[in-house]
PyMOL Python script that loads the backbone (N, CA, C, O; Angstrom):
from pymol import cmd

cmd.read_pdbstr("""\
ATOM      1  N   MET A   1      89.250 114.145 112.673  1.00  0.00           N
ATOM      2  CA  MET A   1      90.490 113.448 112.359  1.00  0.00           C
ATOM      3  C   MET A   1      90.482 113.057 110.875  1.00  0.00           C
ATOM      4  O   MET A   1      89.483 112.549 110.368  1.00  0.00           O
ATOM      5  N   PRO A   2      91.587 113.294 110.196  1.00  0.00           N
ATOM      6  CA  PRO A   2      91.630 112.910 108.772  1.00  0.00           C
ATOM      7  C   PRO A   2      91.643 111.398 108.590  1.00  0.00           C
ATOM      8  O   PRO A   2      91.986 110.642 109.499  1.00  0.00           O
ATOM      9  N   LYS A   3      91.264 110.991 107.411  1.00  0.00           N
ATOM     10  CA  LYS A   3      91.306 109.582 107.017  1.00  0.00           C
ATOM     11  C   LYS A   3      92.102 109.516 105.722  1.00  0.00           C
ATOM     12  O   LYS A   3      92.197 110.504 104.993  1.00  0.00           O
ATOM     13  N   VAL A   4      92.669 108.360 105.441  1.00  0.00           N
ATOM     14  CA  VAL A   4      93.399 108.169 104.196  1.00  0.00           C
ATOM     15  C   VAL A   4      92.689 107.093 103.387  1.00  0.00           C
ATOM     16  O   VAL A   4      92.445 105.985 103.866  1.00  0.00           O
ATOM     17  N   LYS A   5      92.363 107.447 102.147  1.00  0.00           N
ATOM     18  CA  LYS A   5      91.766 106.473 101.239  1.00  0.00           C
ATOM     19  C   LYS A   5      92.882 105.893 100.383  1.00  0.00           C
ATOM     20  O   LYS A   5      93.641 106.628  99.752  1.00  0.00           O
ATOM     21  N   ILE A   6      92.973 104.572 100.367  1.00  0.00           N
ATOM     22  CA  ILE A   6      93.946 103.864  99.543  1.00  0.00           C
ATOM     23  C   ILE A   6      93.175 103.208  98.409  1.00  0.00           C
ATOM     24  O   ILE A   6      92.225 102.460  98.640  1.00  0.00           O
ATOM     25  N   THR A   7      93.595 103.496  97.173  1.00  0.00           N
ATOM     26  CA  THR A   7      92.962 102.930  95.987  1.00  0.00           C
ATOM     27  C   THR A   7      93.989 102.101  95.237  1.00  0.00           C
ATOM     28  O   THR A   7      95.109 102.554  95.002  1.00  0.00           O
ATOM     29  N   ILE A   8      93.609 100.884  94.861  1.00  0.00           N
ATOM     30  CA  ILE A   8      94.481 100.027  94.061  1.00  0.00           C
ATOM     31  C   ILE A   8      94.312 100.434  92.604  1.00  0.00           C
ATOM     32  O   ILE A   8      93.246 100.243  92.019  1.00  0.00           O
ATOM     33  N   LYS A   9      95.375 101.002  92.017  1.00  0.00           N
ATOM     34  CA  LYS A   9      95.321 101.490  90.637  1.00  0.00           C
ATOM     35  C   LYS A   9      95.657 100.405  89.625  1.00  0.00           C
ATOM     36  O   LYS A   9      95.079 100.367  88.539  1.00  0.00           O
ATOM     37  N   GLU A  10      96.581  99.530  89.973  1.00  0.00           N
ATOM     38  CA  GLU A  10      96.982  98.415  89.109  1.00  0.00           C
ATOM     39  C   GLU A  10      97.259  97.223  90.008  1.00  0.00           C
ATOM     40  O   GLU A  10      97.706  97.395  91.142  1.00  0.00           O
ATOM     41  N   SER A  11      96.999  96.016  89.518  1.00  0.00           N
ATOM     42  CA  SER A  11      97.284  94.838  90.331  1.00  0.00           C
ATOM     43  C   SER A  11      97.593  93.610  89.494  1.00  0.00           C
ATOM     44  O   SER A  11      96.839  93.213  88.606  1.00  0.00           O
ATOM     45  N   ARG A  12      98.727  93.036  89.817  1.00  0.00           N
ATOM     46  CA  ARG A  12      99.109  91.705  89.357  1.00  0.00           C
ATOM     47  C   ARG A  12      99.564  90.932  90.593  1.00  0.00           C
ATOM     48  O   ARG A  12     100.565  90.217  90.556  1.00  0.00           O
ATOM     49  N   CYS A  13      98.825  91.082  91.671  1.00  0.00           N
ATOM     50  CA  CYS A  13      99.159  90.504  92.976  1.00  0.00           C
ATOM     51  C   CYS A  13      99.212  88.979  92.891  1.00  0.00           C
ATOM     52  O   CYS A  13      98.251  88.342  92.460  1.00  0.00           O
ATOM     53  N   ARG A  14     100.323  88.406  93.299  1.00  0.00           N
ATOM     54  CA  ARG A  14     100.488  86.948  93.273  1.00  0.00           C
ATOM     55  C   ARG A  14      99.483  86.231  94.164  1.00  0.00           C
ATOM     56  O   ARG A  14      99.005  85.144  93.838  1.00  0.00           O
ATOM     57  N   SER A  15      99.173  86.857  95.293  1.00  0.00           N
ATOM     58  CA  SER A  15      98.315  86.196  96.278  1.00  0.00           C
ATOM     59  C   SER A  15      96.847  86.557  96.123  1.00  0.00           C
ATOM     60  O   SER A  15      96.001  85.988  96.811  1.00  0.00           O
ATOM     61  N   GLY A  16      96.530  87.481  95.243  1.00  0.00           N
ATOM     62  CA  GLY A  16      95.143  87.851  95.022  1.00  0.00           C
ATOM     63  C   GLY A  16      94.548  88.760  96.088  1.00  0.00           C
ATOM     64  O   GLY A  16      93.330  88.929  96.141  1.00  0.00           O
ATOM     65  N   TYR A  17      95.394  89.355  96.947  1.00  0.00           N
ATOM     66  CA  TYR A  17      94.877  90.251  97.980  1.00  0.00           C
ATOM     67  C   TYR A  17      94.318  91.538  97.383  1.00  0.00           C
ATOM     68  O   TYR A  17      93.281  92.034  97.823  1.00  0.00           O
ATOM     69  N   CYS A  18      95.002  92.069  96.393  1.00  0.00           N
ATOM     70  CA  CYS A  18      94.633  93.366  95.833  1.00  0.00           C
ATOM     71  C   CYS A  18      94.058  93.202  94.433  1.00  0.00           C
ATOM     72  O   CYS A  18      94.594  92.470  93.601  1.00  0.00           O
ATOM     73  N   LYS A  19      92.964  93.894  94.200  1.00  0.00           N
ATOM     74  CA  LYS A  19      92.354  93.895  92.877  1.00  0.00           C
ATOM     75  C   LYS A  19      92.192  95.349  92.433  1.00  0.00           C
ATOM     76  O   LYS A  19      91.864  96.217  93.241  1.00  0.00           O
ATOM     77  N   LYS A  20      92.424  95.607  91.146  1.00  0.00           N
ATOM     78  CA  LYS A  20      92.295  96.955  90.626  1.00  0.00           C
ATOM     79  C   LYS A  20      90.922  97.514  90.998  1.00  0.00           C
ATOM     80  O   LYS A  20      89.896  96.859  90.817  1.00  0.00           O
ATOM     81  N   GLY A  21      90.929  98.738  91.519  1.00  0.00           N
ATOM     82  CA  GLY A  21      89.684  99.389  91.919  1.00  0.00           C
ATOM     83  C   GLY A  21      89.334  99.225  93.386  1.00  0.00           C
ATOM     84  O   GLY A  21      88.475  99.946  93.891  1.00  0.00           O
ATOM     85  N   ASP A  22      89.982  98.286  94.093  1.00  0.00           N
ATOM     86  CA  ASP A  22      89.733  98.147  95.533  1.00  0.00           C
ATOM     87  C   ASP A  22      90.041  99.466  96.232  1.00  0.00           C
ATOM     88  O   ASP A  22      91.001 100.152  95.881  1.00  0.00           O
ATOM     89  N   GLU A  23      89.231  99.814  97.213  1.00  0.00           N
ATOM     90  CA  GLU A  23      89.451 101.019  98.014  1.00  0.00           C
ATOM     91  C   GLU A  23      89.361 100.660  99.490  1.00  0.00           C
ATOM     92  O   GLU A  23      88.533  99.848  99.902  1.00  0.00           O
ATOM     93  N   PHE A  24      90.229 101.281 100.271  1.00  0.00           N
ATOM     94  CA  PHE A  24      90.258 101.064 101.712  1.00  0.00           C
ATOM     95  C   PHE A  24      90.351 102.421 102.397  1.00  0.00           C
ATOM     96  O   PHE A  24      91.098 103.294 101.955  1.00  0.00           O
ATOM     97  N   ILE A  25      89.593 102.598 103.476  1.00  0.00           N
ATOM     98  CA  ILE A  25      89.663 103.816 104.272  1.00  0.00           C
ATOM     99  C   ILE A  25      90.426 103.477 105.549  1.00  0.00           C
ATOM    100  O   ILE A  25      90.057 102.565 106.288  1.00  0.00           O
ATOM    101  N   VAL A  26      91.505 104.238 105.793  1.00  0.00           N
ATOM    102  CA  VAL A  26      92.347 103.998 106.962  1.00  0.00           C
ATOM    103  C   VAL A  26      92.134 105.129 107.953  1.00  0.00           C
ATOM    104  O   VAL A  26      92.313 106.303 107.632  1.00  0.00           O
ATOM    105  N   GLU A  27      91.747 104.748 109.169  1.00  0.00           N
ATOM    106  CA  GLU A  27      91.636 105.709 110.265  1.00  0.00           C
ATOM    107  C   GLU A  27      92.686 105.408 111.314  1.00  0.00           C
ATOM    108  O   GLU A  27      93.443 106.293 111.714  1.00  0.00           O
ATOM    109  N   ASP A  28      92.737 104.166 111.759  1.00  0.00           N
ATOM    110  CA  ASP A  28      93.733 103.809 112.772  1.00  0.00           C
ATOM    111  C   ASP A  28      94.243 102.368 112.620  1.00  0.00           C
ATOM    112  O   ASP A  28      95.357 102.072 113.053  1.00  0.00           O
ATOM    113  N   LEU A  29      93.472 101.487 112.030  1.00  0.00           N
ATOM    114  CA  LEU A  29      93.895 100.107 111.850  1.00  0.00           C
ATOM    115  C   LEU A  29      94.296  99.856 110.406  1.00  0.00           C
ATOM    116  O   LEU A  29      93.784 100.494 109.486  1.00  0.00           O
ATOM    117  N   CYS A  30      95.208  98.929 110.219  1.00  0.00           N
ATOM    118  CA  CYS A  30      95.645  98.647 108.848  1.00  0.00           C
ATOM    119  C   CYS A  30      94.535  97.924 108.084  1.00  0.00           C
ATOM    120  O   CYS A  30      93.788  97.131 108.658  1.00  0.00           O
ATOM    121  N   PRO A  31      94.437  98.205 106.797  1.00  0.00           N
ATOM    122  CA  PRO A  31      93.429  97.548 105.959  1.00  0.00           C
ATOM    123  C   PRO A  31      93.879  96.137 105.595  1.00  0.00           C
ATOM    124  O   PRO A  31      95.016  95.768 105.889  1.00  0.00           O
ATOM    125  N   PRO A  32      93.027  95.343 104.970  1.00  0.00           N
ATOM    126  CA  PRO A  32      93.386  93.965 104.621  1.00  0.00           C
ATOM    127  C   PRO A  32      94.305  93.914 103.395  1.00  0.00           C
ATOM    128  O   PRO A  32      93.898  93.496 102.311  1.00  0.00           O
ATOM    129  N   LEU A  33      95.546  94.346 103.594  1.00  0.00           N
ATOM    130  CA  LEU A  33      96.583  94.290 102.576  1.00  0.00           C
ATOM    131  C   LEU A  33      97.660  93.321 103.050  1.00  0.00           C
ATOM    132  O   LEU A  33      97.756  93.030 104.243  1.00  0.00           O
ATOM    133  N   CYS A  34      98.463  92.825 102.128  1.00  0.00           N
ATOM    134  CA  CYS A  34      99.561  91.955 102.555  1.00  0.00           C
ATOM    135  C   CYS A  34     100.551  92.771 103.381  1.00  0.00           C
ATOM    136  O   CYS A  34     100.616  93.995 103.262  1.00  0.00           O
ATOM    137  N   HIS A  35     101.311  92.085 104.211  1.00  0.00           N
ATOM    138  CA  HIS A  35     102.258  92.754 105.114  1.00  0.00           C
ATOM    139  C   HIS A  35     103.319  93.545 104.358  1.00  0.00           C
ATOM    140  O   HIS A  35     103.694  94.640 104.778  1.00  0.00           O
ATOM    141  N   GLU A  36     103.805  92.998 103.246  1.00  0.00           N
ATOM    142  CA  GLU A  36     104.867  93.674 102.509  1.00  0.00           C
ATOM    143  C   GLU A  36     104.392  95.019 101.959  1.00  0.00           C
ATOM    144  O   GLU A  36     105.096  96.022 102.080  1.00  0.00           O
ATOM    145  N   LEU A  37     103.212  95.042 101.362  1.00  0.00           N
ATOM    146  CA  LEU A  37     102.686  96.290 100.834  1.00  0.00           C
ATOM    147  C   LEU A  37     102.403  97.273 101.965  1.00  0.00           C
ATOM    148  O   LEU A  37     102.770  98.445 101.876  1.00  0.00           O
ATOM    149  N   TRP A  38     101.757  96.806 103.021  1.00  0.00           N
ATOM    150  CA  TRP A  38     101.438  97.689 104.138  1.00  0.00           C
ATOM    151  C   TRP A  38     102.700  98.279 104.751  1.00  0.00           C
ATOM    152  O   TRP A  38     102.740  99.473 105.051  1.00  0.00           O
ATOM    153  N   ASN A  39     103.744  97.452 104.943  1.00  0.00           N
ATOM    154  CA  ASN A  39     105.001  97.961 105.501  1.00  0.00           C
ATOM    155  C   ASN A  39     105.600  99.049 104.632  1.00  0.00           C
ATOM    156  O   ASN A  39     106.191  99.996 105.151  1.00  0.00           O
ATOM    157  N   SER A  40     105.462  98.933 103.327  1.00  0.00           N
ATOM    158  CA  SER A  40     106.074  99.936 102.458  1.00  0.00           C
ATOM    159  C   SER A  40     105.271 101.234 102.399  1.00  0.00           C
ATOM    160  O   SER A  40     105.863 102.292 102.187  1.00  0.00           O
ATOM    161  N   ILE A  41     103.953 101.198 102.576  1.00  0.00           N
ATOM    162  CA  ILE A  41     103.165 102.435 102.492  1.00  0.00           C
ATOM    163  C   ILE A  41     102.825 103.031 103.857  1.00  0.00           C
ATOM    164  O   ILE A  41     102.404 104.185 103.932  1.00  0.00           O
ATOM    165  N   TYR A  42     103.002 102.266 104.936  1.00  0.00           N
ATOM    166  CA  TYR A  42     102.616 102.755 106.265  1.00  0.00           C
ATOM    167  C   TYR A  42     103.249 104.101 106.630  1.00  0.00           C
ATOM    168  O   TYR A  42     102.545 104.962 107.157  1.00  0.00           O
ATOM    169  N   PRO A  43     104.544 104.324 106.375  1.00  0.00           N
ATOM    170  CA  PRO A  43     105.096 105.638 106.751  1.00  0.00           C
ATOM    171  C   PRO A  43     104.368 106.802 106.067  1.00  0.00           C
ATOM    172  O   PRO A  43     104.160 107.844 106.688  1.00  0.00           O
ATOM    173  N   SER A  44     103.987 106.642 104.822  1.00  0.00           N
ATOM    174  CA  SER A  44     103.255 107.706 104.118  1.00  0.00           C
ATOM    175  C   SER A  44     101.849 107.864 104.682  1.00  0.00           C
ATOM    176  O   SER A  44     101.382 108.986 104.873  1.00  0.00           O
ATOM    177  N   VAL A  45     101.173 106.755 104.949  1.00  0.00           N
ATOM    178  CA  VAL A  45      99.825 106.805 105.529  1.00  0.00           C
ATOM    179  C   VAL A  45      99.878 107.498 106.886  1.00  0.00           C
ATOM    180  O   VAL A  45      99.061 108.375 107.169  1.00  0.00           O
ATOM    181  N   TYR A  46     100.834 107.111 107.725  1.00  0.00           N
ATOM    182  CA  TYR A  46     100.979 107.704 109.060  1.00  0.00           C
ATOM    183  C   TYR A  46     101.218 109.211 108.959  1.00  0.00           C
ATOM    184  O   TYR A  46     100.620 109.996 109.694  1.00  0.00           O
ATOM    185  N   ALA A  47     102.099 109.599 108.041  1.00  0.00           N
ATOM    186  CA  ALA A  47     102.390 111.027 107.871  1.00  0.00           C
ATOM    187  C   ALA A  47     101.135 111.791 107.464  1.00  0.00           C
ATOM    188  O   ALA A  47     100.858 112.863 108.002  1.00  0.00           O
ATOM    189  N   LEU A  48     100.374 111.245 106.515  1.00  0.00           N
ATOM    190  CA  LEU A  48      99.149 111.922 106.073  1.00  0.00           C
ATOM    191  C   LEU A  48      98.119 112.000 107.193  1.00  0.00           C
ATOM    192  O   LEU A  48      97.440 113.016 107.340  1.00  0.00           O
ATOM    193  N   LEU A  49      97.999 110.947 107.977  1.00  0.00           N
ATOM    194  CA  LEU A  49      97.043 110.966 109.094  1.00  0.00           C
ATOM    195  C   LEU A  49      97.399 112.032 110.123  1.00  0.00           C
ATOM    196  O   LEU A  49      96.551 112.458 110.907  1.00  0.00           O
ATOM    197  N   ASN A  50      98.664 112.462 110.113  1.00  0.00           N
ATOM    198  CA  ASN A  50      99.130 113.460 111.070  1.00  0.00           C
ATOM    199  C   ASN A  50      99.402 114.816 110.427  1.00  0.00           C
ATOM    200  O   ASN A  50     100.179 115.613 110.954  1.00  0.00           O
ATOM    201  N   GLY A  51      98.756 115.078 109.279  1.00  0.00           N
ATOM    202  CA  GLY A  51      98.768 116.409 108.688  1.00  0.00           C
ATOM    203  C   GLY A  51      99.895 116.728 107.722  1.00  0.00           C
ATOM    204  O   GLY A  51     100.034 117.884 107.323  1.00  0.00           O
ATOM    205  N   ALA A  52     100.696 115.765 107.334  1.00  0.00           N
ATOM    206  CA  ALA A  52     101.826 116.035 106.449  1.00  0.00           C
ATOM    207  C   ALA A  52     101.398 116.221 105.003  1.00  0.00           C
ATOM    208  O   ALA A  52     100.337 115.760 104.582  1.00  0.00           O
ATOM    209  N   GLU A  53     102.247 116.904 104.258  1.00  0.00           N
ATOM    210  CA  GLU A  53     102.175 116.931 102.809  1.00  0.00           C
ATOM    211  C   GLU A  53     103.429 116.239 102.317  1.00  0.00           C
ATOM    212  O   GLU A  53     104.502 116.414 102.894  1.00  0.00           O
ATOM    213  N   LEU A  54     103.306 115.457 101.260  1.00  0.00           N
ATOM    214  CA  LEU A  54     104.417 114.665 100.749  1.00  0.00           C
ATOM    215  C   LEU A  54     104.789 115.128  99.348  1.00  0.00           C
ATOM    216  O   LEU A  54     103.993 115.770  98.662  1.00  0.00           O
ATOM    217  N   ASP A  55     106.008 114.794  98.931  1.00  0.00           N
ATOM    218  CA  ASP A  55     106.395 115.071  97.547  1.00  0.00           C
ATOM    219  C   ASP A  55     105.474 114.278  96.633  1.00  0.00           C
ATOM    220  O   ASP A  55     105.281 113.077  96.821  1.00  0.00           O
ATOM    221  N   TYR A  56     104.912 114.957  95.648  1.00  0.00           N
ATOM    222  CA  TYR A  56     104.006 114.322  94.697  1.00  0.00           C
ATOM    223  C   TYR A  56     104.271 114.948  93.342  1.00  0.00           C
ATOM    224  O   TYR A  56     103.726 116.004  93.018  1.00  0.00           O
ATOM    225  N   GLY A  57     105.107 114.297  92.553  1.00  0.00           N
ATOM    226  CA  GLY A  57     105.534 114.887  91.296  1.00  0.00           C
ATOM    227  C   GLY A  57     106.394 116.107  91.570  1.00  0.00           C
ATOM    228  O   GLY A  57     107.372 116.029  92.313  1.00  0.00           O
ATOM    229  N   ASN A  58     106.030 117.238  90.970  1.00  0.00           N
ATOM    230  CA  ASN A  58     106.784 118.476  91.169  1.00  0.00           C
ATOM    231  C   ASN A  58     106.176 119.362  92.245  1.00  0.00           C
ATOM    232  O   ASN A  58     106.505 120.545  92.330  1.00  0.00           O
ATOM    233  N   THR A  59     105.309 118.816  93.053  1.00  0.00           N
ATOM    234  CA  THR A  59     104.619 119.618  94.066  1.00  0.00           C
ATOM    235  C   THR A  59     104.585 118.860  95.387  1.00  0.00           C
ATOM    236  O   THR A  59     105.136 117.765  95.503  1.00  0.00           O
ATOM    237  N   ARG A  60     103.935 119.451  96.371  1.00  0.00           N
ATOM    238  CA  ARG A  60     103.689 118.778  97.646  1.00  0.00           C
ATOM    239  C   ARG A  60     102.179 118.689  97.806  1.00  0.00           C
ATOM    240  O   ARG A  60     101.454 119.637  97.503  1.00  0.00           O
ATOM    241  N   ALA A  61     101.717 117.542  98.283  1.00  0.00           N
ATOM    242  CA  ALA A  61     100.274 117.347  98.407  1.00  0.00           C
ATOM    243  C   ALA A  61      99.997 116.327  99.507  1.00  0.00           C
ATOM    244  O   ALA A  61     100.902 115.629  99.964  1.00  0.00           O
ATOM    245  N   ALA A  62      98.746 116.252  99.921  1.00  0.00           N
ATOM    246  CA  ALA A  62      98.319 115.285 100.939  1.00  0.00           C
ATOM    247  C   ALA A  62      97.926 113.983 100.241  1.00  0.00           C
ATOM    248  O   ALA A  62      96.811 113.487 100.397  1.00  0.00           O
ATOM    249  N   MET A  63      98.885 113.436  99.457  1.00  0.00           N
ATOM    250  CA  MET A  63      98.649 112.182  98.740  1.00  0.00           C
ATOM    251  C   MET A  63      99.988 111.564  98.360  1.00  0.00           C
ATOM    252  O   MET A  63     101.036 112.204  98.448  1.00  0.00           O
ATOM    253  N   PHE A  64      99.926 110.299  97.933  1.00  0.00           N
ATOM    254  CA  PHE A  64     101.134 109.598  97.490  1.00  0.00           C
ATOM    255  C   PHE A  64     100.747 108.497  96.520  1.00  0.00           C
ATOM    256  O   PHE A  64      99.586 108.094  96.444  1.00  0.00           O
ATOM    257  N   GLU A  65     101.729 108.022  95.786  1.00  0.00           N
ATOM    258  CA  GLU A  65     101.587 106.813  94.983  1.00  0.00           C
ATOM    259  C   GLU A  65     102.773 105.935  95.322  1.00  0.00           C
ATOM    260  O   GLU A  65     103.874 106.427  95.566  1.00  0.00           O
ATOM    261  N   ALA A  66     102.542 104.635  95.335  1.00  0.00           N
ATOM    262  CA  ALA A  66     103.603 103.691  95.690  1.00  0.00           C
ATOM    263  C   ALA A  66     103.376 102.378  94.958  1.00  0.00           C
ATOM    264  O   ALA A  66     102.267 102.057  94.530  1.00  0.00           O
ATOM    265  N   LYS A  67     104.467 101.632  94.830  1.00  0.00           N
ATOM    266  CA  LYS A  67     104.402 100.313  94.205  1.00  0.00           C
ATOM    267  C   LYS A  67     104.766  99.251  95.227  1.00  0.00           C
ATOM    268  O   LYS A  67     105.549  99.489  96.146  1.00  0.00           O
ATOM    269  N   CYS A  68     104.191  98.094  95.049  1.00  0.00           N
ATOM    270  CA  CYS A  68     104.469  96.937  95.888  1.00  0.00           C
ATOM    271  C   CYS A  68     105.963  96.604  95.819  1.00  0.00           C
ATOM    272  O   CYS A  68     106.559  96.697  94.746  1.00  0.00           O
ATOM    273  N   PRO A  69     106.573  96.220  96.936  1.00  0.00           N
ATOM    274  CA  PRO A  69     107.985  95.848  96.905  1.00  0.00           C
ATOM    275  C   PRO A  69     108.243  94.540  96.158  1.00  0.00           C
ATOM    276  O   PRO A  69     109.398  94.200  95.904  1.00  0.00           O
ATOM    277  N   ASP A  70     107.200  93.808  95.805  1.00  0.00           N
ATOM    278  CA  ASP A  70     107.346  92.567  95.041  1.00  0.00           C
ATOM    279  C   ASP A  70     107.340  92.891  93.545  1.00  0.00           C
ATOM    280  O   ASP A  70     106.425  92.508  92.817  1.00  0.00           O
ATOM    281  N   GLY A  71     108.360  93.592  93.112  1.00  0.00           N
ATOM    282  CA  GLY A  71     108.494  93.901  91.693  1.00  0.00           C
ATOM    283  C   GLY A  71     107.477  94.896  91.159  1.00  0.00           C
ATOM    284  O   GLY A  71     107.253  94.949  89.949  1.00  0.00           O
ATOM    285  N   GLY A  72     106.859  95.680  92.019  1.00  0.00           N
ATOM    286  CA  GLY A  72     105.897  96.681  91.564  1.00  0.00           C
ATOM    287  C   GLY A  72     104.608  96.097  91.028  1.00  0.00           C
ATOM    288  O   GLY A  72     103.933  96.724  90.211  1.00  0.00           O
ATOM    289  N   ARG A  73     104.255  94.891  91.483  1.00  0.00           N
ATOM    290  CA  ARG A  73     103.062  94.212  90.978  1.00  0.00           C
ATOM    291  C   ARG A  73     101.760  94.943  91.303  1.00  0.00           C
ATOM    292  O   ARG A  73     100.764  94.788  90.597  1.00  0.00           O
ATOM    293  N   VAL A  74     101.772  95.727  92.356  1.00  0.00           N
ATOM    294  CA  VAL A  74     100.575  96.466  92.762  1.00  0.00           C
ATOM    295  C   VAL A  74     100.952  97.942  92.867  1.00  0.00           C
ATOM    296  O   VAL A  74     101.995  98.279  93.427  1.00  0.00           O
ATOM    297  N   VAL A  75     100.106  98.820  92.330  1.00  0.00           N
ATOM    298  CA  VAL A  75     100.306 100.266  92.425  1.00  0.00           C
ATOM    299  C   VAL A  75      99.136 100.833  93.214  1.00  0.00           C
ATOM    300  O   VAL A  75      97.972 100.573  92.907  1.00  0.00           O
ATOM    301  N   VAL A  76      99.469 101.617  94.241  1.00  0.00           N
ATOM    302  CA  VAL A  76      98.426 102.209  95.080  1.00  0.00           C
ATOM    303  C   VAL A  76      98.513 103.726  95.044  1.00  0.00           C
ATOM    304  O   VAL A  76      99.578 104.307  94.831  1.00  0.00           O
ATOM    305  N   HIS A  77      97.371 104.341  95.258  1.00  0.00           N
ATOM    306  CA  HIS A  77      97.267 105.788  95.410  1.00  0.00           C
ATOM    307  C   HIS A  77      96.636 106.030  96.773  1.00  0.00           C
ATOM    308  O   HIS A  77      95.588 105.465  97.087  1.00  0.00           O
ATOM    309  N   GLY A  78      97.273 106.868  97.580  1.00  0.00           N
ATOM    310  CA  GLY A  78      96.729 107.226  98.889  1.00  0.00           C
ATOM    311  C   GLY A  78      96.472 108.711  98.935  1.00  0.00           C
ATOM    312  O   GLY A  78      97.263 109.499  98.417  1.00  0.00           O
ATOM    313  N   GLU A  79      95.360 109.106  99.558  1.00  0.00           N
ATOM    314  CA  GLU A  79      95.031 110.521  99.675  1.00  0.00           C
ATOM    315  C   GLU A  79      94.200 110.777 100.911  1.00  0.00           C
ATOM    316  O   GLU A  79      93.430 109.925 101.356  1.00  0.00           O
ATOM    317  N   VAL A  80      94.371 111.968 101.455  1.00  0.00           N
ATOM    318  CA  VAL A  80      93.595 112.368 102.625  1.00  0.00           C
ATOM    319  C   VAL A  80      92.168 112.676 102.189  1.00  0.00           C
ATOM    320  O   VAL A  80      91.940 113.324 101.167  1.00  0.00           O
ATOM    321  N   ILE A  81      91.221 112.205 102.975  1.00  0.00           N
ATOM    322  CA  ILE A  81      89.804 112.552 102.771  1.00  0.00           C
ATOM    323  C   ILE A  81      89.279 113.076 104.095  1.00  0.00           C
ATOM    324  O   ILE A  81      89.816 112.760 105.156  1.00  0.00           O
ATOM    325  N   LYS A  82      88.264 113.847 104.028  1.00  0.00           N
ATOM    326  CA  LYS A  82      87.672 114.431 105.247  1.00  0.00           C
ATOM    327  C   LYS A  82      86.529 113.568 105.723  1.00  0.00           C
ATOM    328  O   LYS A  82      85.897 113.881 106.732  1.00  0.00           O
TER     329      LYS A  82
END
""", "prot")
cmd.dss("prot")
cmd.show_as("cartoon", "prot")
cmd.util.cbc("prot")
cmd.orient("prot")
């Protein structure tokens, strides 16, 4: 079963949940992220866990980048790992 690695690329998190460089491996349970960030990236994580490729720049790949809905304070990169 694939796993998705989420890496925090940038962080100005108000609550201090996310720090630049933090990494989380997602198999089936949500990682310790705030609800707002998790809600915004969950559809992409779910799709990757189920074999999807997503739009990534001018190509399609088994990865994504997203920003926190709180003004883009946190930037994450998600990618499938074996």
